[in-house]
N, C-alpha and C positions, 0 to 999 in steps of 0.2 A: 504494500499499499504506500501511497505518497503522503507526505507530511500533512497536507490540508485534510485529507480523509482521516488520517490518524488523529489529528486534533479534534475533529468532530466526534469520532468514535470514543476516544478516551476521556474527553470532557464528559460525555454522556455516561460512560462506565463509572467514572469517579462520582458523578452526580447521583448515580443510582445506589451508591454504597450507603448502607444504614449507619446510624451513629455507633451501634454496637460493632459492626464490621470494621469501621474506621478505628475504633479503640483497639480492637484485636490486632489489626494490621500494624498500627502504630507501635504497639507494644513489642511486636516481633522486630520491627525496624529499629526501635530504640536499643534492644538488646544487642543487635549487631553493631550499631554505632558505638555503644558503650564498650564493646570488646575489641575495638580497633586499637592498633599500637599507636600511641600518641607520643612516643619518645622522639624528641627533637621538634615537636610541634609546639610553637609558641603563640601563633596567630592563626585563627580560623575564621573564614568568611562563612556566614550562614544567611539564608533568606529568612525574612519574617513572613510568616504564614498568612495567607488570605483564607479565612474560615469560610467566607461566602463561596469560594471555589472548591471547598473541601480539600485544601492542601494539607499536607502532613504538618501537624503542630510541632514547630521547632523549639517551643519554649522549654520542654524537658531536656532537649539537647543543649540549649544555652545553659541551663542550670547545671547540667553535668560537667560541661566544659569549664564553667567558672570554678567548680570545686576542684578541678585539675589545675587551676591557676593559668588557664589558657585564655588569652585575650580574644574577644569576640569582635568581629567587624560585620557591619551590615551596610546596605547600599541606599542611595538616593537615585531616582531615575531622572535623566535629562530627556524629556519627552520631545525636544526639538531635533535631537540627533540620535535618539535611541542608544544612549550610552549610560553607564553607571558611574557614580563617584562613591567612594567608600569611607566609612567612618567607624571609629570605635564605639561599641555599644557598652556603656558603663551602667551600673545599677541606677544611676540618677539621670540617664539620658532620657530626654523627653522625645516621644514619638508623636507625629502627626500624620493623618491620612492625606495622601496626595489626591488629585482629582479622580484617580481610578480606584481609590480606597486602599492603596498600598501604604502600610505604616513606614514612615521614614524618620530618621533622627533629625532633631532640630539643633540641639546645643552640643554637638559632638566634634571631636578632633578628627580631621581628615587623615586618611591612610592611603599610601601608595600601594598599587597592586603587587609590587615587588616585595613587599613585607609579608605577604600571605604564604603560609606553609600548606594550608589545606582549604579547599573550597567545597562546601556542600552545595549541590546544584539542584534546583527544582526542575520538574519535568512532567510531561503528560505520559510519555512512553519512551522507551529506548529500544535499541536492537542488540543483537549478540555481539556486535563490534563496538558497543558502547557509544554509538551516536544517539542523540536524543532529539525529541520533538518537544519544544516549549510552546509558548503562546504565539510565536511567529514574528517577533520584532527584532530578533538577533541581539538582544541586550547581553545575554550571557556569552555568546560566541565572541563578540567584540571584547568583552571583559576578560575572558580566559586567555585570549591571545596576548594580553598585556602582563600576565603573570610570569613568575620565574619558570624556567624549564623544569626545575625539580619540584615545583608545587604540585600537589596531588588534587585531582578533581574527582569527587565522589557524588554520584546522583542518588537521590532518594525518591523512591517511587512505590506506589501501592501495587503495581502490576509487574508481572514477570516480563522480561524483554521479549520482543517479537524476533523473528528470524532476521529481517532486514527492512530498513527504511529505503524505499526505492529511489528517492530523489535526494539522498545525501550529496553534498557537494564540497568543494575545497574550502568554502567559508566555514563549514561546520567543524567544531572542535570535539574530538572524541573524549570521553571521560576515561579515567583510569579504572574506575570501578562503579558498579551500580548496586545499591543495596535495595532490596525488595523483600517482602515476606517470603520466607522459605517454607 
């Protein structure tokens, strides 16, 4: 299937998940995230969840990483050129919703992509080569290209990867790993 078809299909699949199913799937994902090797990881980028789209709730992961003394970074969207800028998420960081309902930091210190050791990436679906389908604006592909070569990119998803995304292209950045319920 092609990206646009996959977007429609997996938005619907995610929308059809019950609250209990989401809790069960998230618990499985959390256990996998908690068991990752974080040695040498000092700064992690994480997306802030959009509950209206039934995205994975990243707050438990944020809480876990803070207990490991790992710095958390989140993004602000620049909607004119579909890029992201990044900021430390401290316990006192104020978040405001942008015009699309995405929570973004207000009073935070800016961070360069080169400082990131690990990036957790949102998605609708991925394939067995770890290419992903997001919402289609290319925010994360532009962002990941600016990270260090040794930074790790891990996708978080409710669904098992499909065999192949038919229209992946040179602009798409593959992930190093995809975590989904086993």
